[in-house]
SEVOLUM-854338 format. One line per 5 residues: number of its first residue (from 1); their letters; for each residue x negated, y negated, z negated of C-alpha. Coordinates in nm, 2 decimals. Example, Ala and Ser with C-alpha at 12.3 -4.5 7.8 and 13.67 -1.06 7.14 Angstrom:
1> AS> -1.23,0.45,-0.78 ~ -1.37,0.11,-0.71 $
% end
This chain:
1> MCDTM> 3.48,2.98,5.92 ~ 3.41,3.00,5.54 ~ 3.55,2.92,5.20 ~ 3.35,2.76,4.91 ~ 3.47,2.72,4.55 $
6> VALAP> 3.33,2.59,4.22 ~ 3.44,2.58,3.86 ~ 3.23,2.36,3.64 ~ 3.09,2.48,3.31 ~ 3.37,2.34,3.08 $
11> LTRDG> 3.62,2.57,3.25 ~ 3.42,2.89,3.23 ~ 3.40,3.16,2.97 ~ 3.02,3.15,2.93 ~ 2.98,2.77,2.97 $
16> RTLFA> 2.81,2.81,3.31 ~ 2.91,2.65,3.64 ~ 3.04,2.92,3.87 ~ 2.99,2.86,4.24 ~ 3.14,3.10,4.51 $
21> KNSDR> 3.11,3.12,4.88 ~ 3.23,3.36,5.16 ~ 3.03,3.32,5.48 ~ 3.24,3.40,5.78 ~ 3.05,3.46,6.10 $
26> EPNEA> 3.11,3.63,6.43 ~ 3.13,4.01,6.44 ~ 2.78,4.18,6.46 ~ 2.61,3.88,6.32 ~ 2.40,4.04,6.04 $
31> QYLTR> 2.32,3.81,5.74 ~ 2.03,3.87,5.51 ~ 1.89,3.73,5.19 ~ 1.57,3.52,5.22 ~ 1.34,3.42,4.94 $
36> VPAAD> 1.14,3.10,5.00 ~ 0.86,3.02,4.75 ~ 0.78,2.67,4.62 ~ 0.51,2.51,4.83 ~ 0.30,2.20,4.87 $
41> HAPGA> 0.25,2.06,5.22 ~ -0.03,1.85,5.37 ~ 0.03,1.50,5.49 ~ 0.17,1.50,5.84 ~ 0.30,1.86,5.82 $
46> TLRAS> 0.61,1.95,6.01 ~ 0.86,2.23,6.00 ~ 1.06,2.41,6.27 ~ 1.43,2.45,6.19 ~ 1.66,2.66,6.41 $
51> YVEIP> 1.61,2.44,6.72 ~ 1.40,2.13,6.64 ~ 1.09,2.02,6.45 ~ 1.10,1.75,6.19 ~ 0.85,1.61,5.93 $
56> QVPHT> 0.79,1.81,5.62 ~ 0.79,1.67,5.27 ~ 0.50,1.70,5.02 ~ 0.67,1.96,4.80 ~ 0.95,2.21,4.85 $
61> HALIG> 1.13,2.41,4.58 ~ 1.17,2.79,4.55 ~ 1.51,2.93,4.65 ~ 1.71,3.22,4.78 ~ 1.95,3.18,5.06 $
66> SRPWW> 2.17,3.39,5.28 ~ 2.08,3.35,5.65 ~ 2.23,3.48,5.98 ~ 1.96,3.69,6.13 ~ 1.87,3.46,6.41 $
71> MWGFE> 1.88,3.13,6.23 ~ 1.64,2.92,6.02 ~ 1.91,2.77,5.80 ~ 2.13,2.92,5.52 ~ 2.50,2.96,5.49 $
76> HGVNE> 2.47,2.94,5.11 ~ 2.19,2.94,4.86 ~ 2.05,2.84,4.52 ~ 1.71,2.69,4.43 ~ 1.49,2.73,4.12 $
81> HGLAI> 1.65,2.42,3.95 ~ 2.00,2.57,3.97 ~ 2.13,2.36,4.27 ~ 2.38,2.57,4.47 ~ 2.51,2.47,4.82 $
86> GNEAV> 2.76,2.62,5.06 ~ 2.88,2.48,5.39 ~ 3.19,2.50,5.61 ~ 3.25,2.44,5.97 ~ 3.49,2.15,6.03 $
91> WSRLP> 3.63,2.00,6.34 ~ 3.67,1.63,6.41 ~ 3.82,1.40,6.67 ~ 3.46,1.31,6.72 ~ 3.32,1.58,6.95 $
96> AGREP> 3.05,1.80,6.79 ~ 2.70,1.75,6.93 ~ 2.60,2.03,7.18 ~ 2.23,1.93,7.22 ~ 1.97,2.12,7.02 $
101> GLLGM> 1.94,1.96,6.68 ~ 1.98,2.03,6.31 ~ 2.26,2.28,6.23 ~ 2.47,2.24,5.92 ~ 2.29,2.55,5.79 $
106> DLLRL> 1.96,2.38,5.85 ~ 2.07,2.08,5.66 ~ 2.18,2.30,5.37 ~ 1.84,2.47,5.35 ~ 1.65,2.15,5.38 $
111> TLERA> 1.85,2.00,5.09 ~ 1.78,2.31,4.87 ~ 1.41,2.28,4.94 ~ 1.40,1.90,4.86 ~ 1.65,1.83,4.58 $
116> ASADE> 1.67,1.94,4.21 ~ 2.03,1.85,4.12 ~ 2.37,1.79,4.28 ~ 2.33,1.42,4.26 ~ 1.99,1.43,4.42 $
121> GLAVL> 2.12,1.68,4.67 ~ 2.39,1.45,4.78 ~ 2.13,1.17,4.84 ~ 1.90,1.40,5.03 ~ 2.17,1.56,5.25 $
126> TALVE> 2.34,1.23,5.34 ~ 2.00,1.08,5.43 ~ 1.93,1.37,5.66 ~ 2.27,1.34,5.82 ~ 2.23,0.97,5.88 $
131> RYGQS> 1.87,1.01,6.01 ~ 1.90,1.32,6.23 ~ 2.27,1.38,6.28 ~ 2.39,1.74,6.34 ~ 2.42,1.93,6.66 $
136> GRAAV> 2.35,2.26,6.84 ~ 2.51,2.59,6.91 ~ 2.60,2.75,6.58 ~ 2.66,3.11,6.69 ~ 2.44,3.37,6.85 $
141> ARDHF> 2.68,3.50,7.11 ~ 2.94,3.23,7.16 ~ 2.96,2.86,7.24 ~ 3.04,2.73,6.89 ~ 2.98,2.37,6.79 $
146> YHNAF> 3.10,2.19,6.48 ~ 3.05,1.94,6.21 ~ 3.00,2.04,5.85 ~ 3.14,2.01,5.50 ~ 2.96,2.12,5.18 $
151> ILADA> 3.00,2.18,4.81 ~ 2.69,2.10,4.60 ~ 2.69,2.21,4.24 ~ 2.45,2.24,3.94 ~ 2.50,2.33,3.58 $
156> ASGWV> 2.67,2.00,3.50 ~ 2.82,1.85,3.81 ~ 2.92,1.89,4.17 ~ 3.01,1.71,4.49 ~ 3.23,1.78,4.79 $
161> LETAG> 3.07,1.63,5.11 ~ 3.24,1.61,5.45 ~ 3.06,1.49,5.76 ~ 3.14,1.40,6.12 ~ 2.82,1.33,6.33 $
166> RHWVA> 2.62,1.08,6.12 ~ 2.93,0.97,5.92 ~ 3.01,1.12,5.58 ~ 3.24,1.09,5.28 ~ 3.19,1.24,4.93 $
171> KRVRG> 3.41,1.32,4.63 ~ 3.28,1.41,4.29 ~ 3.40,1.75,4.16 ~ 3.63,1.70,3.86 ~ 3.66,2.04,3.69 $
176> WASIS> 3.69,2.25,4.00 ~ 3.71,2.23,4.38 ~ 3.78,2.45,4.68 ~ 3.71,2.37,5.05 ~ 3.77,2.55,5.38 $
181> NLYSI> 3.74,2.47,5.75 ~ 3.91,2.14,5.76 ~ 3.87,1.79,5.62 ~ 4.03,1.76,5.28 ~ 3.91,1.43,5.14 $
186> GSDYD> 4.17,1.16,5.20 ~ 4.16,0.81,5.03 ~ 4.04,0.96,4.70 ~ 3.67,0.95,4.79 ~ 3.39,0.82,4.56 $
191> RISAG> 3.13,0.74,4.83 ~ 3.13,0.69,5.20 ~ 2.88,0.61,5.47 ~ 2.85,0.24,5.56 ~ 2.99,0.26,5.91 $
196> AEAFA> 3.26,0.54,5.88 ~ 3.57,0.32,5.84 ~ 3.46,0.07,6.11 ~ 3.39,0.35,6.35 ~ 3.73,0.51,6.29 $
201> TEQGW> 3.89,0.17,6.34 ~ 3.71,0.11,6.67 ~ 3.83,0.45,6.79 ~ 4.19,0.37,6.71 ~ 4.21,0.64,6.44 $
206> HRAGT> 4.26,0.40,6.15 ~ 4.46,0.07,6.13 ~ 4.26,-0.22,5.99 ~ 4.40,-0.36,5.67 ~ 4.54,-0.03,5.54 $
211> RFDWA> 4.38,0.20,5.29 ~ 4.13,0.42,5.46 ~ 4.20,0.80,5.47 ~ 3.90,1.00,5.59 ~ 4.09,1.33,5.67 $
216> ASFSD> 4.37,1.15,5.85 ~ 4.13,0.95,6.05 ~ 3.87,1.22,6.15 ~ 4.06,1.55,6.16 ~ 4.13,1.73,6.49 $
221> TERAN> 4.48,1.85,6.40 ~ 4.54,1.97,6.76 ~ 4.28,2.24,6.73 ~ 4.44,2.59,6.77 ~ 4.30,2.73,6.44 $
226> FPTCQ> 4.41,2.43,6.23 ~ 4.71,2.61,6.08 ~ 4.51,2.91,5.97 ~ 4.25,2.68,5.82 ~ 4.53,2.51,5.63 $
231> ARLQM> 4.66,2.85,5.51 ~ 4.32,2.96,5.38 ~ 4.26,2.63,5.20 ~ 4.61,2.67,5.04 ~ 4.53,3.03,4.94 $
236> SRAGM> 4.19,2.94,4.79 ~ 4.32,2.64,4.60 ~ 4.62,2.83,4.47 ~ 4.39,3.10,4.35 ~ 4.14,2.86,4.19 $
241> GGLVA> 4.43,2.67,4.04 ~ 4.57,2.98,3.88 ~ 4.23,3.07,3.73 ~ 4.19,2.73,3.58 ~ 4.54,2.74,3.44 $
246> AQPVT> 4.46,3.07,3.27 ~ 4.10,2.97,3.18 ~ 3.83,3.05,3.08 ~ 3.71,3.15,3.43 ~ 3.48,3.45,3.46 $
251> VADMF> 3.23,3.58,3.71 ~ 3.46,3.87,3.79 ~ 3.75,3.62,3.85 ~ 3.53,3.46,4.12 ~ 3.46,3.80,4.28 $
256> ARLRD> 3.84,3.85,4.30 ~ 3.89,3.51,4.46 ~ 3.64,3.60,4.74 ~ 3.82,3.93,4.79 ~ 4.16,3.77,4.84 $
261> HGDEC> 4.37,3.90,5.13 ~ 4.70,3.75,5.00 ~ 5.01,3.93,4.92 ~ 5.17,4.20,5.13 ~ 4.87,4.25,5.36 $
266> PHPGA> 4.82,4.63,5.40 ~ 4.54,4.58,5.65 ~ 4.33,4.26,5.63 ~ 4.29,4.24,6.01 ~ 4.67,4.18,6.02 $
271> GGQGR> 4.62,3.86,5.83 ~ 4.41,3.71,6.10 ~ 4.19,3.41,6.02 ~ 4.42,3.28,5.74 ~ 4.27,3.50,5.46 $
276> VCMHA> 3.99,3.41,5.22 ~ 3.83,3.76,5.27 ~ 3.84,3.74,5.65 ~ 3.84,4.03,5.89 ~ 3.80,3.96,6.27 $
281> VSAHQ> 4.09,4.03,6.50 ~ 3.89,4.05,6.82 ~ 3.54,4.14,6.93 ~ 3.53,3.81,7.13 ~ 3.70,3.56,6.90 $
286> GSETA> 3.76,3.49,6.54 ~ 3.53,3.55,6.25 ~ 3.48,3.79,5.96 ~ 3.32,3.76,5.62 ~ 2.95,3.86,5.67 $
291> AAMVA> 2.82,3.79,5.32 ~ 2.94,3.65,4.98 ~ 2.78,3.50,4.68 ~ 2.88,3.39,4.33 ~ 2.62,3.20,4.14 $
296> ELSAD> 2.60,3.13,3.76 ~ 2.43,2.80,3.70 ~ 2.31,2.72,3.35 ~ 2.07,2.46,3.20 ~ 1.95,2.73,2.95 $
301> GPPVL> 1.82,2.99,3.19 ~ 1.75,3.08,3.55 ~ 2.04,3.09,3.79 ~ 2.20,3.43,3.86 ~ 2.30,3.50,4.22 $
306> WCAPG> 2.56,3.77,4.26 ~ 2.54,3.88,4.62 ~ 2.75,4.11,4.84 ~ 2.66,4.22,5.19 ~ 2.95,4.23,5.45 $
311> SPCLS> 3.31,4.19,5.34 ~ 3.33,4.16,4.96 ~ 3.64,4.37,4.95 ~ 3.43,4.67,5.08 ~ 3.10,4.60,4.90 $
316> AFVPV> 2.97,4.53,4.55 ~ 2.82,4.22,4.40 ~ 2.46,4.28,4.28 ~ 2.26,4.03,4.07 ~ 1.96,3.86,4.22 $
321> WIDAD> 1.71,3.61,4.07 ~ 1.49,3.36,4.26 ~ 1.17,3.47,4.08 ~ 1.23,3.85,4.09 ~ 1.23,4.12,4.35 $
326> LPEGW> 1.52,4.16,4.60 ~ 1.70,4.49,4.63 ~ 1.55,4.71,4.90 ~ 1.69,4.64,5.24 ~ 1.87,4.31,5.15 $
331> AQPAP> 1.61,4.09,5.33 ~ 1.58,4.10,5.71 ~ 1.41,4.44,5.77 ~ 1.13,4.55,6.00 ~ 1.25,4.80,6.27 $
336> GAPDI> 1.33,5.13,6.11 ~ 1.33,4.99,5.75 ~ 1.64,5.01,5.52 ~ 1.90,4.76,5.62 ~ 2.18,4.71,5.36 $
341> WWQTE> 2.39,4.48,5.59 ~ 2.42,4.74,5.86 ~ 2.47,5.02,5.62 ~ 2.76,4.83,5.46 ~ 2.90,4.73,5.80 $
346> RMQRL> 2.90,5.08,5.94 ~ 3.08,5.21,5.63 ~ 3.32,4.92,5.65 ~ 3.41,5.00,6.01 ~ 3.49,5.36,5.91 $
351> AERDY> 3.71,5.24,5.63 ~ 3.89,4.98,5.85 ~ 4.02,5.26,6.07 ~ 4.29,5.31,5.80 ~ 4.23,5.03,5.54 $
356> ARFAP> 4.53,5.10,5.32 ~ 4.43,5.46,5.28 ~ 4.05,5.43,5.26 ~ 3.99,5.10,5.08 ~ 4.08,5.24,4.73 $
361> AVRAA> 3.82,5.51,4.77 ~ 3.56,5.25,4.86 ~ 3.64,5.04,4.55 ~ 3.64,5.35,4.33 ~ 3.28,5.42,4.44 $
366> LDPVE> 3.15,5.06,4.43 ~ 3.34,4.91,4.13 ~ 3.12,5.11,3.88 ~ 2.81,4.97,4.04 ~ 2.94,4.62,3.99 $
371> ARGLA> 3.06,4.69,3.63 ~ 2.72,4.82,3.54 ~ 2.57,4.50,3.68 ~ 2.80,4.27,3.48 ~ 2.73,4.46,3.16 $
376> AVAAL> 2.36,4.47,3.21 ~ 2.33,4.10,3.29 ~ 2.54,4.01,2.99 ~ 2.30,4.22,2.77 ~ 1.99,4.05,2.91 $
381> PVRAP> 1.81,3.80,2.68 ~ 1.84,3.45,2.82 ~ 1.46,3.44,2.88 ~ 1.42,3.80,3.00 ~ 1.10,3.83,3.20 $
386> ASARG> 1.12,3.84,3.58 ~ 0.99,4.20,3.58 ~ 1.29,4.32,3.37 ~ 1.54,4.13,3.59 ~ 1.37,4.26,3.91 $
391> ALTRA> 1.39,4.62,3.78 ~ 1.76,4.57,3.72 ~ 1.82,4.43,4.07 ~ 1.63,4.72,4.23 ~ 1.82,4.98,4.03 $
396> LGADH> 2.16,4.83,4.11 ~ 2.06,4.79,4.48 ~ 1.97,5.16,4.49 ~ 2.30,5.25,4.33 ~ 2.48,5.04,4.59 $
401> AAALA> 2.29,5.21,4.88 ~ 2.36,5.55,4.74 ~ 2.74,5.48,4.71 ~ 2.74,5.35,5.07 ~ 2.57,5.67,5.19 $
406> ALTVM> 2.82,5.89,5.01 ~ 3.11,5.69,5.13 ~ 2.98,5.70,5.49 ~ 2.95,6.08,5.48 ~ 3.30,6.11,5.33 $
411> LEGVT> 3.47,5.87,5.58 ~ 3.30,6.03,5.88 ~ 3.46,6.36,5.79 ~ 3.82,6.22,5.76 ~ 4.05,6.14,6.05 $
416> AGSED> 4.23,5.81,6.02 ~ 4.60,5.84,5.97 ~ 4.73,5.51,6.09 ~ 4.66,5.27,6.38 ~ 4.43,4.97,6.34 $
421> PRGAY> 4.66,4.66,6.41 ~ 4.37,4.51,6.60 ~ 4.39,4.77,6.87 ~ 4.05,4.84,7.04 ~ 3.86,4.60,6.81 $
426> LAEVS> 3.64,4.86,6.64 ~ 3.53,5.03,6.96 ~ 3.47,4.69,7.13 ~ 3.26,4.54,6.86 ~ 3.06,4.86,6.81 $
431> SDIPD> 2.96,4.86,7.18 ~ 2.79,4.52,7.15 ~ 2.56,4.56,6.85 ~ 2.24,4.35,6.89 ~ 1.90,4.43,6.74 $
436> TARPA> 1.89,4.23,6.42 ~ 1.57,4.37,6.28 ~ 1.27,4.14,6.28 ~ 0.97,4.24,6.49 ~ 0.70,4.42,6.31 $
441> A> 0.42,4.18,6.18 $
% end
């Protein structure tokens, strides 16, 4: 479960494409930033993705991505050329493959490593889908299998891509776009795989001689979570539509969209899976936002990745650059090392005991960190050296960690005054925490 949005450069205040993604994963599934340097590879080289090995290409680009702790692939990321991609789980009448193969997150990372623009990314990603397909268990503790949709964007353009097995359809982004966990491209596509319409016709999902509608043909509308997926898509599109109507769109506007719980929702858990900023309703089903990113994509300078660990409503966005240091603890840590994801998650669980009461205090502590970051990045010269940008990232990361520590101490000393609408959720999920630190080298 996820939500991905983009506003192309002509709609934004600073003339930069703004790309945003909430990565929704199962509870306790820590998600970390991973830097991958550019590299050249020998002929015949291979790579190991989450489950399978495939041939490597001669050169791969530098990038940063956000990765569930056990997985090779990325939920979202940006490469050195300013190509950003985010993916969504989608469900089709065509059953998702269960055998070990390439996950949608693997396809996303492979594309970032191999493409330098949105147009090139579309060509690379669709070629991978047609050659290898997509399959495999996509969660660490549950049987979770799905197809994938993507937004690909760069400083000048973007694509929405939806897939079902080896079939796909694509629509060019015109101004802005928002996708969620269901097919949304109907008959208004720009490109489609060669056999998609014929396959749907053979299955009885499309009537020959009528205009082909991808979503109507491939969507599994009987799936139990279909209504909540519709609700989230409506929420994200209404929010983005409102921003565009009141343009220019800003980075802070995109932060707000990723924090959206909707109206009259005193506790986000009460909103179930129909909220853009998602909070799980059960330790054993549903998802919660595990990481968020807003990327500024410009032809005039390096991309800026604003990253937030955990739920964005209870964390701060900190700026990160591909060629500069990450904040301490934001990469997957060795045992005993600082771990910003679990620091954020533990504070969040204390705050969620009485969200309406405690969330304002969390925002009061973290909003100044975010405001300092926005002001400092705006003041940076376009070609500021990596050392200066890295120093800023480290300083803001340290501020974020200090705010979390203070909030945790404060919340541990306060008794919750209301009842969590999810019942025993917090106790249940905290009793099942895995070891997400990487083994010492």
